[in-house]
PyMOL Python script that loads the backbone (N, CA, C, O; Angstrom):
from pymol import cmd

cmd.read_pdbstr("""\
ATOM      1  N   MET A   1     -51.074  -1.487  16.827  1.00  0.00           N
ATOM      2  CA  MET A   1     -50.863  -1.126  18.589  1.00  0.00           C
ATOM      3  C   MET A   1     -51.601   0.147  18.592  1.00  0.00           C
ATOM      4  O   MET A   1     -51.609   0.954  17.664  1.00  0.00           O
ATOM      5  N   ALA A   2     -52.210   0.256  19.694  1.00  0.00           N
ATOM      6  CA  ALA A   2     -53.276   1.461  20.105  1.00  0.00           C
ATOM      7  C   ALA A   2     -51.727   2.762  20.176  1.00  0.00           C
ATOM      8  O   ALA A   2     -50.601   2.290  20.339  1.00  0.00           O
ATOM      9  N   ARG A   3     -51.886   4.085  20.054  1.00  0.00           N
ATOM     10  CA  ARG A   3     -51.349   4.961  20.321  1.00  0.00           C
ATOM     11  C   ARG A   3     -51.442   5.950  21.717  1.00  0.00           C
ATOM     12  O   ARG A   3     -52.545   6.439  21.960  1.00  0.00           O
ATOM     13  N   LEU A   4     -50.666   6.155  22.341  1.00  0.00           N
ATOM     14  CA  LEU A   4     -50.847   7.111  23.455  1.00  0.00           C
ATOM     15  C   LEU A   4     -51.735   8.335  22.767  1.00  0.00           C
ATOM     16  O   LEU A   4     -51.318   8.858  21.733  1.00  0.00           O
ATOM     17  N   VAL A   5     -53.020   8.784  23.404  1.00  0.00           N
ATOM     18  CA  VAL A   5     -53.656   9.554  22.780  1.00  0.00           C
ATOM     19  C   VAL A   5     -54.080  10.850  23.924  1.00  0.00           C
ATOM     20  O   VAL A   5     -54.229  10.434  25.073  1.00  0.00           O
ATOM     21  N   THR A   6     -54.261  12.175  23.753  1.00  0.00           N
ATOM     22  CA  THR A   6     -54.350  13.107  24.721  1.00  0.00           C
ATOM     23  C   THR A   6     -56.115  13.435  25.227  1.00  0.00           C
ATOM     24  O   THR A   6     -56.770  12.707  24.481  1.00  0.00           O
ATOM     25  N   LEU A   7     -56.832  13.998  25.906  1.00  0.00           N
ATOM     26  CA  LEU A   7     -57.799  14.561  26.049  1.00  0.00           C
ATOM     27  C   LEU A   7     -58.151  15.439  24.919  1.00  0.00           C
ATOM     28  O   LEU A   7     -59.194  15.392  24.267  1.00  0.00           O
ATOM     29  N   GLN A   8     -57.371  16.072  24.797  1.00  0.00           N
ATOM     30  CA  GLN A   8     -57.382  17.668  23.729  1.00  0.00           C
ATOM     31  C   GLN A   8     -57.745  16.827  22.636  1.00  0.00           C
ATOM     32  O   GLN A   8     -58.841  17.134  22.168  1.00  0.00           O
ATOM     33  N   GLU A   9     -57.128  15.772  22.022  1.00  0.00           N
ATOM     34  CA  GLU A   9     -56.872  15.073  20.478  1.00  0.00           C
ATOM     35  C   GLU A   9     -58.577  14.360  20.440  1.00  0.00           C
ATOM     36  O   GLU A   9     -59.263  14.411  19.419  1.00  0.00           O
ATOM     37  N   VAL A  10     -59.062  13.712  21.756  1.00  0.00           N
ATOM     38  CA  VAL A  10     -60.382  13.520  21.507  1.00  0.00           C
ATOM     39  C   VAL A  10     -61.703  14.486  21.784  1.00  0.00           C
ATOM     40  O   VAL A  10     -62.849  14.198  21.438  1.00  0.00           O
ATOM     41  N   LYS A  11     -61.325  15.617  22.438  1.00  0.00           N
ATOM     42  CA  LYS A  11     -62.021  16.037  22.104  1.00  0.00           C
ATOM     43  C   LYS A  11     -62.566  17.126  20.836  1.00  0.00           C
ATOM     44  O   LYS A  11     -63.651  17.654  20.596  1.00  0.00           O
ATOM     45  N   GLN A  12     -61.171  17.155  20.157  1.00  0.00           N
ATOM     46  CA  GLN A  12     -61.275  17.859  18.822  1.00  0.00           C
ATOM     47  C   GLN A  12     -61.320  17.086  17.700  1.00  0.00           C
ATOM     48  O   GLN A  12     -61.146  17.501  16.554  1.00  0.00           O
ATOM     49  N   GLY A  13     -61.634  15.566  18.140  1.00  0.00           N
ATOM     50  CA  GLY A  13     -62.457  14.444  17.358  1.00  0.00           C
ATOM     51  C   GLY A  13     -61.291  14.021  16.333  1.00  0.00           C
ATOM     52  O   GLY A  13     -61.445  13.562  15.201  1.00  0.00           O
ATOM     53  N   GLU A  14     -59.997  14.309  17.059  1.00  0.00           N
ATOM     54  CA  GLU A  14     -58.775  13.789  16.145  1.00  0.00           C
ATOM     55  C   GLU A  14     -58.405  11.794  16.507  1.00  0.00           C
ATOM     56  O   GLU A  14     -57.657  11.053  15.870  1.00  0.00           O
ATOM     57  N   VAL A  15     -59.173  11.500  17.598  1.00  0.00           N
ATOM     58  CA  VAL A  15     -58.935  10.316  17.822  1.00  0.00           C
ATOM     59  C   VAL A  15     -60.385   9.686  17.289  1.00  0.00           C
ATOM     60  O   VAL A  15     -61.415  10.308  17.549  1.00  0.00           O
ATOM     61  N   ASP A  16     -60.445   8.415  16.523  1.00  0.00           N
ATOM     62  CA  ASP A  16     -61.155   7.439  15.664  1.00  0.00           C
ATOM     63  C   ASP A  16     -61.499   6.489  16.770  1.00  0.00           C
ATOM     64  O   ASP A  16     -60.714   6.364  17.710  1.00  0.00           O
ATOM     65  N   THR A  17     -62.821   5.688  16.715  1.00  0.00           N
ATOM     66  CA  THR A  17     -63.324   4.402  17.331  1.00  0.00           C
ATOM     67  C   THR A  17     -62.097   3.575  17.243  1.00  0.00           C
ATOM     68  O   THR A  17     -61.717   3.051  18.290  1.00  0.00           O
ATOM     69  N   ASP A  18     -61.549   3.416  16.367  1.00  0.00           N
ATOM     70  CA  ASP A  18     -60.689   2.094  16.556  1.00  0.00           C
ATOM     71  C   ASP A  18     -59.560   2.145  17.521  1.00  0.00           C
ATOM     72  O   ASP A  18     -59.218   1.163  18.179  1.00  0.00           O
ATOM     73  N   ASP A  19     -58.900   3.488  17.604  1.00  0.00           N
ATOM     74  CA  ASP A  19     -57.894   3.841  18.434  1.00  0.00           C
ATOM     75  C   ASP A  19     -58.621   3.906  19.950  1.00  0.00           C
ATOM     76  O   ASP A  19     -57.891   3.894  20.941  1.00  0.00           O
ATOM     77  N   LEU A  20     -59.870   3.966  20.079  1.00  0.00           N
ATOM     78  CA  LEU A  20     -60.281   4.149  21.639  1.00  0.00           C
ATOM     79  C   LEU A  20     -60.374   2.578  21.712  1.00  0.00           C
ATOM     80  O   LEU A  20     -59.665   2.113  22.604  1.00  0.00           O
ATOM     81  N   LEU A  21     -61.052   1.697  21.015  1.00  0.00           N
ATOM     82  CA  LEU A  21     -61.347   0.218  20.860  1.00  0.00           C
ATOM     83  C   LEU A  21     -59.696  -0.371  21.745  1.00  0.00           C
ATOM     84  O   LEU A  21     -59.536  -0.740  22.909  1.00  0.00           O
ATOM     85  N   LYS A  22     -58.733  -0.246  20.643  1.00  0.00           N
ATOM     86  CA  LYS A  22     -57.613  -0.600  21.388  1.00  0.00           C
ATOM     87  C   LYS A  22     -56.762  -0.264  22.104  1.00  0.00           C
ATOM     88  O   LYS A  22     -55.840  -1.018  22.414  1.00  0.00           O
ATOM     89  N   LEU A  23     -56.895   1.126  22.593  1.00  0.00           N
ATOM     90  CA  LEU A  23     -56.738   1.517  24.240  1.00  0.00           C
ATOM     91  C   LEU A  23     -57.198   0.814  25.286  1.00  0.00           C
ATOM     92  O   LEU A  23     -56.507   0.575  26.276  1.00  0.00           O
ATOM     93  N   ASN A  24     -58.897   0.279  25.074  1.00  0.00           N
ATOM     94  CA  ASN A  24     -59.427   0.125  25.895  1.00  0.00           C
ATOM     95  C   ASN A  24     -59.100  -1.598  26.152  1.00  0.00           C
ATOM     96  O   ASN A  24     -59.073  -2.043  27.300  1.00  0.00           O
ATOM     97  N   ALA A  25     -58.897  -2.351  25.128  1.00  0.00           N
ATOM     98  CA  ALA A  25     -58.334  -3.750  25.122  1.00  0.00           C
ATOM     99  C   ALA A  25     -57.036  -3.605  25.869  1.00  0.00           C
ATOM    100  O   ALA A  25     -56.794  -4.439  26.742  1.00  0.00           O
ATOM    101  N   LEU A  26     -56.214  -2.688  25.640  1.00  0.00           N
ATOM    102  CA  LEU A  26     -55.121  -2.725  26.109  1.00  0.00           C
ATOM    103  C   LEU A  26     -55.293  -2.485  28.128  1.00  0.00           C
ATOM    104  O   LEU A  26     -54.804  -3.238  28.970  1.00  0.00           O
ATOM    105  N   LEU A  27     -55.962  -1.469  28.340  1.00  0.00           N
ATOM    106  CA  LEU A  27     -56.335  -1.401  29.666  1.00  0.00           C
ATOM    107  C   LEU A  27     -56.946  -2.484  30.098  1.00  0.00           C
ATOM    108  O   LEU A  27     -56.341  -2.911  31.082  1.00  0.00           O
ATOM    109  N   ASP A  28     -58.042  -3.260  29.775  1.00  0.00           N
ATOM    110  CA  ASP A  28     -58.603  -4.460  29.848  1.00  0.00           C
ATOM    111  C   ASP A  28     -57.442  -5.627  30.148  1.00  0.00           C
ATOM    112  O   ASP A  28     -57.462  -6.181  31.247  1.00  0.00           O
ATOM    113  N   MET A  29     -56.342  -6.027  29.071  1.00  0.00           N
ATOM    114  CA  MET A  29     -55.292  -6.883  29.307  1.00  0.00           C
ATOM    115  C   MET A  29     -54.237  -6.571  30.589  1.00  0.00           C
ATOM    116  O   MET A  29     -53.583  -7.367  31.263  1.00  0.00           O
ATOM    117  N   ARG A  30     -54.302  -5.503  30.641  1.00  0.00           N
ATOM    118  CA  ARG A  30     -53.554  -4.408  31.959  1.00  0.00           C
ATOM    119  C   ARG A  30     -54.019  -5.242  33.250  1.00  0.00           C
ATOM    120  O   ARG A  30     -53.373  -6.076  33.884  1.00  0.00           O
ATOM    121  N   GLU A  31     -55.485  -4.719  33.480  1.00  0.00           N
ATOM    122  CA  GLU A  31     -56.010  -5.207  34.850  1.00  0.00           C
ATOM    123  C   GLU A  31     -56.039  -6.581  34.867  1.00  0.00           C
ATOM    124  O   GLU A  31     -56.003  -7.144  35.960  1.00  0.00           O
ATOM    125  N   THR A  32     -56.106  -7.328  33.684  1.00  0.00           N
ATOM    126  CA  THR A  32     -56.185  -9.026  33.837  1.00  0.00           C
ATOM    127  C   THR A  32     -54.642  -9.338  34.593  1.00  0.00           C
ATOM    128  O   THR A  32     -54.364  -9.883  35.661  1.00  0.00           O
ATOM    129  N   MET A  33     -53.987  -8.867  33.764  1.00  0.00           N
ATOM    130  CA  MET A  33     -52.815  -9.000  34.527  1.00  0.00           C
ATOM    131  C   MET A  33     -52.345  -8.846  35.876  1.00  0.00           C
ATOM    132  O   MET A  33     -51.908  -9.719  36.627  1.00  0.00           O
ATOM    133  N   GLN A  34     -52.534  -7.291  36.135  1.00  0.00           N
ATOM    134  CA  GLN A  34     -52.851  -7.051  37.756  1.00  0.00           C
ATOM    135  C   GLN A  34     -53.326  -8.033  38.484  1.00  0.00           C
ATOM    136  O   GLN A  34     -52.760  -8.361  39.527  1.00  0.00           O
ATOM    137  N   LEU A  35     -54.384  -8.617  38.061  1.00  0.00           N
ATOM    138  CA  LEU A  35     -55.189  -9.705  39.032  1.00  0.00           C
ATOM    139  C   LEU A  35     -54.731 -10.810  39.232  1.00  0.00           C
ATOM    140  O   LEU A  35     -54.837 -11.322  40.346  1.00  0.00           O
ATOM    141  N   GLN A  36     -54.058 -11.497  38.113  1.00  0.00           N
ATOM    142  CA  GLN A  36     -53.390 -12.782  38.091  1.00  0.00           C
ATOM    143  C   GLN A  36     -51.830 -12.528  39.088  1.00  0.00           C
ATOM    144  O   GLN A  36     -51.094 -13.442  39.459  1.00  0.00           O
ATOM    145  N   ALA A  37     -51.676 -11.417  39.292  1.00  0.00           N
ATOM    146  CA  ALA A  37     -50.307 -11.272  39.529  1.00  0.00           C
ATOM    147  C   ALA A  37     -50.570 -10.975  41.457  1.00  0.00           C
ATOM    148  O   ALA A  37     -49.759 -11.158  42.365  1.00  0.00           O
ATOM    149  N   GLN A  38     -51.838 -10.530  41.518  1.00  0.00           N
ATOM    150  CA  GLN A  38     -52.486 -10.529  42.945  1.00  0.00           C
ATOM    151  C   GLN A  38     -52.907 -12.020  43.564  1.00  0.00           C
ATOM    152  O   GLN A  38     -52.822 -12.440  44.718  1.00  0.00           O
ATOM    153  N   LEU A  39     -53.423 -12.693  42.271  1.00  0.00           N
ATOM    154  CA  LEU A  39     -53.626 -14.540  43.213  1.00  0.00           C
ATOM    155  C   LEU A  39     -52.516 -14.991  43.206  1.00  0.00           C
ATOM    156  O   LEU A  39     -52.195 -15.644  44.199  1.00  0.00           O
ATOM    157  N   GLU A  40     -51.451 -14.808  42.028  1.00  0.00           N
ATOM    158  CA  GLU A  40     -49.862 -15.339  42.203  1.00  0.00           C
ATOM    159  C   GLU A  40     -49.530 -14.996  44.234  1.00  0.00           C
ATOM    160  O   GLU A  40     -49.327 -15.883  45.063  1.00  0.00           O
ATOM    161  N   ASN A  41     -49.570 -13.852  44.444  1.00  0.00           N
ATOM    162  CA  ASN A  41     -48.851 -13.059  45.531  1.00  0.00           C
ATOM    163  C   ASN A  41     -49.429 -13.885  46.314  1.00  0.00           C
ATOM    164  O   ASN A  41     -48.656 -14.416  47.111  1.00  0.00           O
ATOM    165  N   GLN A  42     -50.966 -14.326  46.416  1.00  0.00           N
ATOM    166  CA  GLN A  42     -51.642 -14.537  47.561  1.00  0.00           C
ATOM    167  C   GLN A  42     -50.895 -15.761  48.164  1.00  0.00           C
ATOM    168  O   GLN A  42     -50.500 -15.910  49.320  1.00  0.00           O
ATOM    169  N   THR A  43     -50.815 -16.455  47.284  1.00  0.00           N
ATOM    170  CA  THR A  43     -50.311 -18.063  47.549  1.00  0.00           C
ATOM    171  C   THR A  43     -49.460 -18.599  47.770  1.00  0.00           C
ATOM    172  O   THR A  43     -49.515 -19.823  47.887  1.00  0.00           O
TER     173      THR A  43
END
""", "prot")
cmd.dss("prot")
cmd.show_as("cartoon", "prot")
cmd.util.cbc("prot")
cmd.orient("prot")
């Protein structure tokens, strides 16, 4: 599971690529779920 990171951690190099990829995947999943909910509410 991705951990929450701060912008300061990113700037200081304390966050690795794997953390960022996991975080991006979670954001993509959230966006997909929001779009699905919108479509369901329209019908």
